Every structure is written in structure tokens, then in C-alpha cells.
C-alpha positions in Angstrom: -47.8 -34.3 -143.1 -50.2 -35.6 -143.5 -51.0 -32.8 -144.1 -54.6 -33.7 -147.2 -57.1 -34.6 -149.9 -59.9 -32.1 -150.0 -62.7 -34.5 -149.8 -61.1 -36.2 -146.8 -60.8 -32.8 -145.2 -64.4 -31.9 -146.1 -65.8 -35.2 -144.6 -63.5 -35.2 -141.6 -64.5 -31.9 -140.1 -67.2 -30.7 -137.7 -68.0 -27.1 -136.5 -69.8 -26.0 -133.4 -73.6 -26.0 -133.7 -75.5 -22.8 -133.3 -77.9 -22.6 -130.4 -81.3 -20.9 -130.1 -82.3 -18.7 -127.2 -85.2 -20.0 -125.2 -88.3 -17.9 -125.7 -89.0 -15.3 -123.0 -91.8 -16.6 -120.7 -95.0 -14.7 -120.7 -95.7 -13.6 -117.2 -99.3 -13.3 -115.9 -100.5 -10.0 -114.6 -101.2 -9.6 -110.9 -104.7 -8.7 -109.6 -104.5 -6.5 -106.5 -107.7 -6.5 -104.5 -109.3 -3.0 -104.1 -112.6 -1.3 -104.2 -112.2 -1.3 -107.9 -110.1 -4.2 -109.0 -107.2 -2.9 -111.1 -104.8 -4.9 -113.2 -101.2 -4.0 -112.5 -98.7 -5.6 -114.8 -95.5 -6.9 -113.3 -92.2 -5.4 -114.6 -91.0 -6.8 -117.9 -88.7 -9.8 -117.2 -85.1 -9.7 -118.6 -84.8 -12.5 -121.2 -82.5 -15.3 -120.0 -79.0 -15.4 -121.4 -78.2 -18.2 -123.8 -76.5 -21.2 -122.2 -72.8 -20.9 -122.9 -71.5 -23.6 -125.4 -68.9 -25.8 -123.7 -65.5 -25.2 -125.4 -62.4 -27.3 -125.7 -60.1 -24.5 -127.1 -60.0 -21.2 -128.9 -57.7 -20.2 -131.7 -57.2 -16.5 -132.0 -60.7 -16.2 -130.5 -62.3 -18.8 -132.9 -63.9 -21.6 -130.8 -63.6 -25.3 -130.9 -66.7 -26.6 -129.1 -66.8 -29.7 -127.0 -69.5 -31.1 -129.4 -67.3 -30.5 -132.4 -64.3 -32.1 -130.7 -66.1 -35.2 -129.5 -67.6 -35.8 -132.9 -64.3 -35.4 -134.6 -62.7 -37.7 -132.0 -65.3 -40.4 -132.7 -64.8 -40.2 -136.4 -61.0 -40.4 -136.0 -61.3 -43.5 -133.8 -63.8 -45.1 -136.1 -61.4 -44.7 -139.0 -58.8 -46.5 -136.9 -61.3 -49.1 -135.8 -60.2 -48.3 -132.3 -63.3 -47.1 -130.5 -62.1 -48.5 -127.2 -59.3 -45.9 -126.9 -61.5 -42.7 -126.8 -59.9 -41.6 -123.5 -56.3 -42.2 -124.8 -54.6 -38.8 -124.3 -52.5 -39.3 -127.5 -55.7 -39.7 -129.6 -57.3 -36.7 -128.0 -54.2 -34.6 -128.5 -53.9 -35.7 -132.2 -57.5 -34.7 -133.0 -57.3 -31.4 -131.1 -54.1 -30.5 -133.0 -55.7 -31.3 -136.3 -58.6 -29.0 -135.5 -56.3 -26.2 -134.4 -54.2 -26.6 -137.6 -57.3 -26.4 -139.8 -58.4 -23.2 -138.1 -55.0 -21.6 -138.5 -55.0 -22.4 -142.2 -58.6 -21.1 -142.6 -57.8 -17.9 -140.8 -54.7 -17.3 -143.0 -56.9 -17.8 -146.1 -59.3 -15.2 -144.9 -56.4 -12.8 -144.2 -55.3 -13.4 -147.7 -58.8 -12.2 -148.9 -59.8 -15.7 -150.0 -63.5 -16.0 -149.5 -66.0 -18.9 -149.9 -69.2 -17.4 -151.2 -72.6 -19.1 -151.1 -72.3 -20.1 -154.8 -68.9 -21.8 -154.2 -70.3 -23.6 -151.1 -73.3 -24.8 -153.0 -71.1 -26.1 -155.8 -69.1 -28.1 -153.3 -72.3 -29.5 -151.7 -73.6 -30.5 -155.1 -70.3 -32.3 -155.8 -70.5 -34.2 -152.5 -74.1 -35.1 -153.3 -72.9 -36.7 -156.5 -70.0 -38.5 -154.9 -72.0 -40.1 -152.0 -75.0 -41.1 -154.3 -77.7 -38.5 -153.8 -79.0 -35.8 -151.6 -80.7 -38.2 -149.2 -77.4 -40.1 -148.8 -75.6 -36.9 -147.9 -78.4 -35.9 -145.5 -78.1 -39.2 -143.7 -74.3 -38.9 -143.5 -74.7 -35.4 -142.0 -77.0 -36.7 -139.4 -75.1 -39.8 -138.4 -71.9 -37.7 -138.1 -73.6 -35.4 -135.6 -73.9 -32.4 -137.9 -76.8 -30.0 -138.3 -77.2 -28.2 -141.6 -75.8 -25.0 -140.2 -72.8 -26.6 -138.6 -72.1 -28.7 -141.7 -72.1 -25.5 -143.8 -69.6 -23.9 -141.4 -67.4 -26.9 -141.4 -67.4 -27.2 -145.1 -66.7 -23.6 -145.6 -63.8 -23.7 -143.2 -62.4 -26.9 -144.9 -62.4 -25.2 -148.3 -60.5 -22.2 -146.8 -58.0 -24.5 -145.1 -57.4 -26.5 -148.3 -56.8 -23.4 -150.4 -54.2 -22.1 -147.9 -52.5 -25.4 -147.8 -52.2 -25.5 -151.6 -50.6 -22.0 -151.5 -48.0 -23.2 -149.1 -47.2 -26.3 -151.1 -47.0 -24.4 -154.4 -44.3 -22.2 -152.9 -41.9 -25.1 -152.8 -39.8 -24.8 -156.0 -39.4 -27.5 -158.6 -35.6 -27.3 -158.5 -33.1 -27.1 -155.7 -29.4 -27.6 -154.8 -28.8 -31.3 -154.6 -26.0 -33.8 -154.0 -25.5 -37.4 -155.3 -24.1 -39.4 -152.4 -23.5 -42.9 -151.0 -22.8 -44.2 -147.5 -21.2 -46.9 -145.5 -23.5 -47.8 -142.7 -22.5 -50.1 -139.8 -24.1 -50.7 -136.4 -21.1 -50.8 -134.1 -18.9 -47.8 -133.1 -15.7 -49.9 -133.2 -16.4 -51.1 -136.7 -17.2 -47.5 -137.8 -13.8 -46.4 -136.4 -12.1 -49.2 -138.3 -13.7 -48.2 -141.6 -12.7 -44.5 -141.1 -9.1 -45.6 -140.3 -9.0 -47.5 -143.6 -10.3 -44.6 -145.5 -7.8 -42.3 -143.9 -5.0 -44.7 -144.8 -6.0 -44.4 -148.5 -8.5 -47.3 -148.9 -10.9 -46.7 -151.8 -14.5 -45.9 -150.7 -16.0 -48.2 -153.3 -13.8 -51.0 -152.3 -15.1 -50.8 -148.7 -18.7 -50.5 -150.0 -18.2 -53.8 -151.8 -17.5 -55.4 -148.4 -20.1 -53.6 -146.2 -23.0 -53.2 -148.7 -22.4 -55.3 -151.9 -26.0 -55.2 -152.9 -26.8 -51.5 -153.1 -23.2 -50.1 -152.8 -24.6 -47.6 -150.3 -26.4 -45.6 -153.0 -28.5 -42.7 -151.7 -29.1 -41.1 -155.1 -29.7 -37.4 -155.6 -31.4 -35.4 -152.8 -31.9 -31.8 -151.6 -31.5 -30.3 -148.2 -34.1 -31.5 -145.8 -34.7 -34.8 -147.6 -32.8 -37.1 -145.3 -34.5 -38.0 -142.0 -31.7 -36.9 -139.7 -30.5 -33.3 -140.1 -27.0 -34.4 -139.1 -26.8 -36.4 -142.3 -28.0 -33.5 -144.3 -25.4 -31.2 -142.7 -22.6 -33.8 -143.4 -23.6 -34.4 -147.0 -23.8 -30.7 -148.0 -20.5 -29.9 -146.3 -18.7 -32.2 -148.8 -17.3 -31.7 -152.3 -17.3 -34.5 -154.8 -15.1 -37.5 -153.8 -14.8 -36.2 -150.2 -16.1 -38.3 -147.3 -17.5 -37.4 -143.9 -16.5 -38.2 -140.4 -18.7 -40.8 -138.6 -22.3 -39.5 -138.1 -24.2 -41.4 -135.4 -28.0 -41.6 -135.7 -30.6 -43.9 -134.2 -30.1 -46.1 -137.3 -26.4 -46.7 -136.8 -23.0 -45.2 -137.7 -22.8 -43.5 -141.2 -19.8 -42.4 -143.3 -21.0 -40.4 -146.4 -19.3 -39.7 -149.6 -20.5 -37.1 -152.2 -20.2 -38.2 -155.8 -21.6 -35.1 -157.5 -23.2 -31.8 -156.7 -25.7 -29.7 -158.7 -26.7 -26.2 -157.6 -30.1 -26.2 -159.4 -31.4 -29.7 -160.2 -35.0 -30.7 -160.9 -36.5 -32.4 -157.9 -37.8 -36.0 -158.1 -41.5 -36.2 -157.2 -40.9 -37.9 -153.9 -38.2 -35.4 -152.9 -40.5 -32.4 -153.7 -43.3 -34.1 -151.8 -41.1 -34.4 -148.7 -40.1 -30.8 -149.0 -43.7 -29.8 -149.3 -44.6 -31.7 -146.2 -41.8 -30.0 -144.4 -42.9 -26.6 -145.6 -46.4 -27.2 -144.4 -45.2 -28.5 -141.0 -42.9 -25.5 -140.6 -45.7 -23.1 -141.5 -48.0 -24.6 -139.0 -45.4 -24.6 -136.3 -44.6 -20.9 -136.9 -48.3 -19.9 -136.8 -48.8 -22.0 -133.6 -46.1 -19.9 -131.9 -47.5 -16.6 -133.2 -51.2 -17.3 -132.3 -53.2 -17.1 -129.2 -54.3 -20.7 -128.5 -56.2 -21.4 -125.3 -56.9 -25.0 -124.4 -59.5 -25.6 -121.6 -58.9 -28.5 -119.2 
């Protein structure tokens, strides 16, 4: 992921603006000629219904307005310095998915009884005022980003909820895990990989072959947990081995791998980068699961 610094989330979101009903017109009375003119009021007119707000999607009934989506798309493209690609379907899909993910997280926070009261919201606004250099600076930013005060409050409240839920998911990733210490011989030709495997099967030492194929790093992969390697086939191969055993050839988009496990530990402290990768995976898996379990309607 990425899945998220809270200020970036706070400044990167926009909620649908509230609309005001048009006032009911005052109708004149009719004067019907007669011997004695009598004022007869017309029937009371039914107030007009509010104009529906154009929507891009709904997430379990919670709306993403066209206004919110377009503003978020403009900010996304501006951050990429790529304003010319506003109609690029990939950019539009990325922004819509980010908005959907944020709503899913915020909804889960509310279900967990996490609430953002007015005091908490004001404290966050005060913090933003200090960060951007004053109340006037924040007000100008709100206006240039297409917010109204009401919609900004809604967006900020939702972003706080989403960030809280994200932190709960990340915190559930343990600090220790089963890990293996492994190394690999990596070649880029199937025939060469077959030759390496034949030499290993004939009794050639793994380290001796590493000195030929990877003399600089000796194929060192270090310690890693399940889910750390990019390709799950490498994960599966590594964790199926006992110390000193080597794998069959594993083909990936990178090349042809033969792994050897040096050590195993059932409960080893995770390195920071490894835990971060597992946290990103946990967040991605959570979002995917909740996507599948939710009612998400996207309007063409």
C-alpha cells in the first residue's frame, strides 16, 4: 500500500457538498370579478424537490459525489504534475478506488464504535491551522481545493475514522514470525538452470556454484517471513525446505531460481522492512475482503 500518513489523508480527501433547497415561491392570489370582488387564494403549491446530487458511486449506501470525485482527481493529477491525463481511465480508476477504500475503512471504524466528536474534529483543525501557517492560509486552501466548510468537516471526519481503522489493521501484524534464512542461484536461461540443477543433484556444493553464478552477493536473501518475497511460488518453495535442502527450479518473471535454506526459526523478530511489507499485505487483504463483502455501485 500505499496504504498512509494521516496529514496526507486529511489533505487528500473531499466529501460531497450539502445543497440547500430553493425557497418555495410565493404565489399571488387570484382576483375573480363579481358583484363584490372576493379574494380567492390559489391552492398551496408543493415545494420543489431538491435537485439530486450527481453521484459517481455508492459504498454500502454512502455516496461519492461527482463533485467530490472530480476534485479528488484534479488533486491527484496535480500531485503527479500530469493534468493533461484527466480522462485517462487508469487515473480515474485509481482515484475512485482510493475513495472507496477510504469509505470502507471509515465505515468499519464506526462499526467498531470509534467516533469523531466535535472536540476531536476541532483539535485536528487547529493542528492543521498551525501546520499550514494560520487560519487564513487554511481557509484559502479549503477554497482552492473546492471545499466548503461543511464538506471539509465531513471529509476530515471521515479521514480520521479511516486512519484509525488502518492503524488497527496494521497493529494486528505481530512483531515476530516464522522465518527462514535462504540463498539462491538465479539464472536467466532454462537450459542453464537445468545444468545447475543437474550439478547439484550429482553432489556439487551449493556454495561452490554460487561462487560461479553470483560471486558478489553469494545469492544471499537473508531472513524473511512468509509473504515477504514478491512471488508466492518462491515463498512456497523456501518454506517447504529444511536447512541445507535446495529446491527444484522455480520460474518467475525475473528468471529461474534454485533456493537453498540455511536456517529456520519458528518465532524470529521481524526486521522493520519485513514487518512493513507484512503490514501492507494485511491492509491490502483487508480491503480486498471488504470490497467483496460490500455493496458497491459504480455509475457510468
